[in-house]
FILORO-176876 format. One record per residue (C-alpha): y, z negated, x; residue in three letters; residue number from 1. Coordinates in steps of 0.2 Angstrom, whole numbers, m for minus. Example, Ala and Ser with C-alpha at 12.3 -4.5 7.8 and 13.67 -1.06 7.14 Angstrom:
<c2 m22	c3 m39	c1 62	r ALA	k 1> $
<c2 m5	c3 m36	c1 68	r SER	k 2> $
***
This chain:
<c2 27	c3 104	c1 72	r UNK	k 1> $
<c2 15	c3 102	c1 58	r UNK	k 2> $
<c2 22	c3 93	c1 42	r UNK	k 3> $
<c2 8	c3 84	c1 32	r UNK	k 4> $
<c2 6	c3 90	c1 13	r UNK	k 5> $
<c2 10	c3 76	c1 1	r UNK	k 6> $
<c2 m4	c3 72	c1 m11	r UNK	k 7> $
<c2 3	c3 68	c1 m29	r UNK	k 8> $
<c2 m14	c3 66	c1 m37	r UNK	k 9> $
<c2 m21	c3 51	c1 m28	r UNK	k 10> $
<c2 m13	c3 34	c1 m29	r UNK	k 11> $
<c2 m16	c3 17	c1 m20	r UNK	k 12> $
<c2 m10	c3 3	c1 m31	r UNK	k 13> $
<c2 m8	c3 m13	c1 m21	r UNK	k 14> $
<c2 m9	c3 m26	c1 m35	r UNK	k 15> $
<c2 m10	c3 m42	c1 m23	r UNK	k 16> $
<c2 m2	c3 m42	c1 m6	r UNK	k 17> $
<c2 m10	c3 m59	c1 m1	r UNK	k 18> $
<c2 m27	c3 m60	c1 7	r UNK	k 19> $
<c2 m40	c3 m72	c1 12	r UNK	k 20> $
<c2 m41	c3 m64	c1 29	r UNK	k 21> $
<c2 m29	c3 m64	c1 44	r UNK	k 22> $
<c2 m33	c3 m47	c1 52	r UNK	k 23> $
<c2 m21	c3 m42	c1 66	r UNK	k 24> $
<c2 m12	c3 m26	c1 64	r UNK	k 25> $
<c2 m15	c3 m26	c1 45	r UNK	k 26> $
<c2 m6	c3 m11	c1 38	r UNK	k 27> $
<c2 0	c3 m21	c1 23	r UNK	k 28> $
<c2 7	c3 m35	c1 34	r UNK	k 29> $
<c2 m4	c3 m47	c1 24	r UNK	k 30> $
<c2 m7	c3 m58	c1 39	r UNK	k 31> $
<c2 10	c3 m56	c1 48	r UNK	k 32> $
<c2 21	c3 m57	c1 33	r UNK	k 33> $
<c2 11	c3 m69	c1 22	r UNK	k 34> $
<c2 14	c3 m69	c1 4	r UNK	k 35> $
<c2 6	c3 m71	c1 m14	r UNK	k 36> $
<c2 16	c3 m56	c1 m21	r UNK	k 37> $
<c2 7	c3 m47	c1 m35	r UNK	k 38> $
<c2 9	c3 m34	c1 m48	r UNK	k 39> $
<c2 11	c3 m40	c1 m65	r UNK	k 40> $
<c2 m1	c3 m34	c1 m79	r UNK	k 41> $
<c2 16	c3 m27	c1 m88	r UNK	k 42> $
<c2 19	c3 m17	c1 m72	r UNK	k 43> $
<c2 1	c3 m10	c1 m73	r UNK	k 44> $
<c2 3	c3 m6	c1 m92	r UNK	k 45> $
<c2 20	c3 3	c1 m88	r UNK	k 46> $
<c2 12	c3 13	c1 m74	r UNK	k 47> $
<c2 m3	c3 19	c1 m86	r UNK	k 48> $
<c2 10	c3 23	c1 m101	r UNK	k 49> $
<c2 21	c3 33	c1 m88	r UNK	k 50> $
<c2 5	c3 42	c1 m82	r UNK	k 51> $
<c2 m1	c3 47	c1 m99	r UNK	k 52> $
<c2 17	c3 51	c1 m106	r UNK	k 53> $
<c2 20	c3 63	c1 m91	r UNK	k 54> $
<c2 2	c3 70	c1 m92	r UNK	k 55> $
<c2 0	c3 66	c1 m74	r UNK	k 56> $
<c2 m17	c3 70	c1 m68	r UNK	k 57> $
<c2 m23	c3 57	c1 m56	r UNK	k 58> $
<c2 m40	c3 61	c1 m49	r UNK	k 59> $
<c2 m42	c3 45	c1 m40	r UNK	k 60> $
<c2 m34	c3 27	c1 m42	r UNK	k 61> $
<c2 m38	c3 15	c1 m28	r UNK	k 62> $
<c2 m34	c3 m3	c1 m32	r UNK	k 63> $
<c2 m32	c3 m14	c1 m17	r UNK	k 64> $
<c2 m22	c3 m27	c1 m7	r UNK	k 65> $
<c2 m22	c3 m37	c1 3	r UNK	k 66> $
<c2 m37	c3 m43	c1 m7	r UNK	k 67> $
<c2 m36	c3 m37	c1 m25	r UNK	k 68> $
<c2 m50	c3 m49	c1 m31	r UNK	k 69> $
<c2 m39	c3 m63	c1 m28	r UNK	k 70> $
<c2 m27	c3 m57	c1 m42	r UNK	k 71> $
<c2 m28	c3 m69	c1 m57	r UNK	k 72> $
<c2 m27	c3 m54	c1 m70	r UNK	k 73> $
<c2 m39	c3 m41	c1 m60	r UNK	k 74> $
<c2 m50	c3 m38	c1 m75	r UNK	k 75> $
<c2 m35	c3 m36	c1 m87	r UNK	k 76> $
<c2 m28	c3 m24	c1 m74	r UNK	k 77> $
<c2 m44	c3 m14	c1 m73	r UNK	k 78> $
<c2 m45	c3 m14	c1 m92	r UNK	k 79> $
<c2 m27	c3 m7	c1 m93	r UNK	k 80> $
<c2 m32	c3 7	c1 m80	r UNK	k 81> $
<c2 m47	c3 11	c1 m90	r UNK	k 82> $
<c2 m34	c3 17	c1 m104	r UNK	k 83> $
<c2 m28	c3 30	c1 m92	r UNK	k 84> $
<c2 m47	c3 35	c1 m89	r UNK	k 85> $
<c2 m48	c3 38	c1 m108	r UNK	k 86> $
<c2 m35	c3 50	c1 m107	r UNK	k 87> $
<c2 m42	c3 59	c1 m91	r UNK	k 88> $
<c2 m61	c3 56	c1 m89	r UNK	k 89> $
<c2 m61	c3 65	c1 m72	r UNK	k 90> $
<c2 m51	c3 51	c1 m64	r UNK	k 91> $
<c2 m61	c3 39	c1 m53	r UNK	k 92> $
<c2 m55	c3 21	c1 m52	r UNK	k 93> $
<c2 m60	c3 12	c1 m35	r UNK	k 94> $
<c2 m58	c3 m6	c1 m31	r UNK	k 95> $
<c2 m56	c3 m9	c1 m13	r UNK	k 96> $
<c2 m62	c3 m26	c1 m7	r UNK	k 97> $
<c2 m65	c3 m34	c1 10	r UNK	k 98> $
<c2 m80	c3 m43	c1 2	r UNK	k 99> $
<c2 m77	c3 m59	c1 12	r UNK	k 100> $
<c2 m81	c3 m75	c1 5	r UNK	k 101> $
<c2 m90	c3 m83	c1 m10	r UNK	k 102> $
<c2 m74	c3 m82	c1 m21	r UNK	k 103> $
<c2 m73	c3 m63	c1 m19	r UNK	k 104> $
<c2 m91	c3 m60	c1 m21	r UNK	k 105> $
<c2 m91	c3 m70	c1 m38	r UNK	k 106> $
<c2 m77	c3 m58	c1 m44	r UNK	k 107> $
<c2 m86	c3 m43	c1 m38	r UNK	k 108> $
<c2 m101	c3 m47	c1 m49	r UNK	k 109> $
<c2 m92	c3 m45	c1 m64	r UNK	k 110> $
<c2 m82	c3 m29	c1 m60	r UNK	k 111> $
<c2 m86	c3 m17	c1 m75	r UNK	k 112> $
<c2 m97	c3 m1	c1 m71	r UNK	k 113> $
<c2 m83	c3 11	c1 m75	r UNK	k 114> $
<c2 m75	c3 5	c1 m59	r UNK	k 115> $
<c2 m83	c3 10	c1 m41	r UNK	k 116> $
<c2 m82	c3 m4	c1 m29	r UNK	k 117> $
<c2 m79	c3 1	c1 m10	r UNK	k 118> $
<c2 m84	c3 m15	c1 m1	r UNK	k 119> $
<c2 m79	c3 m15	c1 18	r UNK	k 120> $
<c2 m90	c3 m30	c1 20	r UNK	k 121> $
<c2 m79	c3 m39	c1 33	r UNK	k 122> $
<c2 m89	c3 m54	c1 41	r UNK	k 123> $
<c2 m75	c3 m64	c1 49	r UNK	k 124> $
<c2 m58	c3 m70	c1 44	r UNK	k 125> $
<c2 m49	c3 m64	c1 59	r UNK	k 126> $
<c2 m49	c3 m53	c1 75	r UNK	k 127> $
<c2 m55	c3 m37	c1 65	r UNK	k 128> $
<c2 m51	c3 m21	c1 75	r UNK	k 129> $
<c2 m37	c3 m11	c1 66	r UNK	k 130> $
<c2 m25	c3 3	c1 71	r UNK	k 131> $
<c2 m10	c3 m3	c1 80	r UNK	k 132> $
<c2 1	c3 m2	c1 64	r UNK	k 133> $
<c2 14	c3 m14	c1 72	r UNK	k 134> $
<c2 18	c3 m3	c1 86	r UNK	k 135> $
<c2 33	c3 7	c1 79	r UNK	k 136> $
<c2 35	c3 25	c1 86	r UNK	k 137> $
<c2 54	c3 22	c1 86	r UNK	k 138> $
<c2 50	c3 10	c1 100	r UNK	k 139> $
<c2 40	c3 22	c1 110	r UNK	k 140> $
<c2 49	c3 34	c1 121	r UNK	k 141> $
<c2 36	c3 48	c1 118	r UNK	k 142> $
<c2 44	c3 49	c1 101	r UNK	k 143> $
<c2 62	c3 48	c1 106	r UNK	k 144> $
<c2 66	c3 66	c1 99	r UNK	k 145> $
<c2 56	c3 65	c1 83	r UNK	k 146> $
<c2 65	c3 65	c1 66	r UNK	k 147> $
<c2 49	c3 57	c1 59	r UNK	k 148> $
<c2 48	c3 68	c1 44	r UNK	k 149> $
<c2 32	c3 76	c1 47	r UNK	k 150> $
<c2 22	c3 61	c1 41	r UNK	k 151> $
<c2 4	c3 59	c1 45	r UNK	k 152> $
<c2 m13	c3 62	c1 37	r UNK	k 153> $
<c2 m12	c3 47	c1 26	r UNK	k 154> $
<c2 0	c3 56	c1 14	r UNK	k 155> $
<c2 m12	c3 70	c1 12	r UNK	k 156> $
<c2 m29	c3 60	c1 12	r UNK	k 157> $
<c2 m23	c3 43	c1 3	r UNK	k 158> $
<c2 m9	c3 50	c1 m8	r UNK	k 159> $
<c2 5	c3 39	c1 m15	r UNK	k 160> $
<c2 7	c3 20	c1 m14	r UNK	k 161> $
<c2 13	c3 10	c1 m29	r UNK	k 162> $
<c2 17	c3 m8	c1 m26	r UNK	k 163> $
<c2 28	c3 m21	c1 m37	r UNK	k 164> $
<c2 43	c3 m12	c1 m29	r UNK	k 165> $
<c2 39	c3 6	c1 m35	r UNK	k 166> $
<c2 32	c3 22	c1 m28	r UNK	k 167> $
<c2 31	c3 27	c1 m9	r UNK	k 168> $
<c2 25	c3 40	c1 1	r UNK	k 169> $
<c2 9	c3 30	c1 5	r UNK	k 170> $
<c2 4	c3 12	c1 4	r UNK	k 171> $
<c2 6	c3 9	c1 24	r UNK	k 172> $
<c2 24	c3 15	c1 21	r UNK	k 173> $
<c2 27	c3 3	c1 6	r UNK	k 174> $
<c2 22	c3 m11	c1 18	r UNK	k 175> $
<c2 36	c3 m6	c1 29	r UNK	k 176> $
<c2 49	c3 m7	c1 15	r UNK	k 177> $
<c2 42	c3 m25	c1 10	r UNK	k 178> $
<c2 45	c3 m32	c1 27	r UNK	k 179> $
<c2 60	c3 m23	c1 32	r UNK	k 180> $
<c2 69	c3 m22	c1 16	r UNK	k 181> $
<c2 77	c3 m5	c1 14	r UNK	k 182> $
<c2 74	c3 m5	c1 m5	r UNK	k 183> $
<c2 69	c3 13	c1 m6	r UNK	k 184> $
<c2 55	c3 12	c1 m18	r UNK	k 185> $
<c2 55	c3 25	c1 m33	r UNK	k 186> $
<c2 57	c3 15	c1 m49	r UNK	k 187> $
<c2 49	c3 27	c1 m61	r UNK	k 188> $
<c2 34	c3 40	c1 m60	r UNK	k 189> $
<c2 46	c3 52	c1 m69	r UNK	k 190> $
<c2 57	c3 52	c1 m53	r UNK	k 191> $
<c2 42	c3 55	c1 m41	r UNK	k 192> $
<c2 43	c3 72	c1 m32	r UNK	k 193> $
<c2 38	c3 78	c1 m16	r UNK	k 194> $
<c2 56	c3 80	c1 m11	r UNK	k 195> $
<c2 59	c3 60	c1 m15	r UNK	k 196> $
<c2 44	c3 55	c1 m5	r UNK	k 197> $
<c2 48	c3 67	c1 9	r UNK	k 198> $
<c2 65	c3 59	c1 11	r UNK	k 199> $
<c2 57	c3 41	c1 13	r UNK	k 200> $
<c2 48	c3 48	c1 29	r UNK	k 201> $
<c2 63	c3 48	c1 40	r UNK	k 202> $
<c2 65	c3 29	c1 37	r UNK	k 203> $
<c2 47	c3 22	c1 35	r UNK	k 204> $
<c2 37	c3 34	c1 47	r UNK	k 205> $
<c2 48	c3 29	c1 62	r UNK	k 206> $
<c2 42	c3 11	c1 61	r UNK	k 207> $
<c2 23	c3 14	c1 56	r UNK	k 208> $
<c2 10	c3 15	c1 70	r UNK	k 209> $
<c2 m1	c3 27	c1 59	r UNK	k 210> $
<c2 13	c3 41	c1 63	r UNK	k 211> $
<c2 7	c3 41	c1 81	r UNK	k 212> $
<c2 m9	c3 49	c1 76	r UNK	k 213> $
<c2 m21	c3 53	c1 91	r UNK	k 214> $
<c2 m10	c3 42	c1 101	r UNK	k 215> $
<c2 m14	c3 27	c1 91	r UNK	k 216> $
<c2 m26	c3 15	c1 98	r UNK	k 217> $
<c2 m39	c3 4	c1 89	r UNK	k 218> $
<c2 m39	c3 m14	c1 95	r UNK	k 219> $
<c2 m38	c3 m32	c1 90	r UNK	k 220> $
<c2 m23	c3 m37	c1 100	r UNK	k 221> $
<c2 m8	c3 m45	c1 94	r UNK	k 222> $
<c2 4	c3 m32	c1 102	r UNK	k 223> $
<c2 20	c3 m30	c1 92	r UNK	k 224> $
<c2 34	c3 m18	c1 96	r UNK	k 225> $
<c2 52	c3 m23	c1 96	r UNK	k 226> $
<c2 57	c3 m17	c1 78	r UNK	k 227> $
<c2 42	c3 m27	c1 71	r UNK	k 228> $
<c2 45	c3 m43	c1 80	r UNK	k 229> $
<c2 63	c3 m43	c1 74	r UNK	k 230> $
<c2 58	c3 m39	c1 56	r UNK	k 231> $
<c2 44	c3 m52	c1 55	r UNK	k 232> $
<c2 56	c3 m65	c1 61	r UNK	k 233> $
<c2 68	c3 m62	c1 48	r UNK	k 234> $
<c2 55	c3 m61	c1 35	r UNK	k 235> $
<c2 49	c3 m78	c1 39	r UNK	k 236> $
<c2 66	c3 m85	c1 37	r UNK	k 237> $
<c2 72	c3 m75	c1 21	r UNK	k 238> $
<c2 62	c3 m62	c1 12	r UNK	k 239> $
<c2 71	c3 m46	c1 7	r UNK	k 240> $
<c2 76	c3 m44	c1 m11	r UNK	k 241> $
<c2 69	c3 m27	c1 m18	r UNK	k 242> $
<c2 70	c3 m20	c1 m35	r UNK	k 243> $
<c2 55	c3 m22	c1 m45	r UNK	k 244> $
<c2 45	c3 m8	c1 m52	r UNK	k 245> $
<c2 48	c3 m6	c1 m71	r UNK	k 246> $
<c2 63	c3 m18	c1 m71	r UNK	k 247> $
<c2 82	c3 m16	c1 m68	r UNK	k 248> $
<c2 83	c3 m32	c1 m58	r UNK	k 249> $
<c2 79	c3 m37	c1 m41	r UNK	k 250> $
<c2 65	c3 m50	c1 m37	r UNK	k 251> $
<c2 68	c3 m67	c1 m30	r UNK	k 252> $
***
């Protein structure tokens, strides 16, 4: 069985998990596990300082959400990330936005030219086709004998995920932890290795629909498998407490 290579030179930074859309099957669970959680500017500064100190050569940083333009400190975050770009001019900083609504459009007009805007130009607030993220392979008999450590193309193509809870094998995997509450985010860039990220796969990939690869269908339905039904129900009653990136304490 092919095991996907873990890209360590690209990072997706989820600065704001909230969103102005309600897309079904969102692989950040922004609609299904609604929150206004965000990374702080202090966490972004810490990430930049770690990256420079370790001479970590990111070739691409994607700033995303949820919808990142809703973060009240977006421009301070982009300014902080530009400090890393001075260290490594070959790094591309990309702001990924849904482009939906006048508030988002207003913010986008002021994005500095050193940042590339990737606008998915969504035109409606819900019912947007997504891959069936909420159909966990662990709930599918076809994957009953998998150990889930092979990962999927996302770890190779999109690289590492960074959220307010630390580093993950990918952004979609980070969302699994936010909802289920395993608390396995890596708290320091110094501790990020392919072995550590590989170890997350057995826990996170078993619940992520992306793992299914060619068996994953694109649709707009509400279909959610058993593990996700339980997790979303628990989340709505009592959100998990996870340790914050750059901090020794757990969040409330």
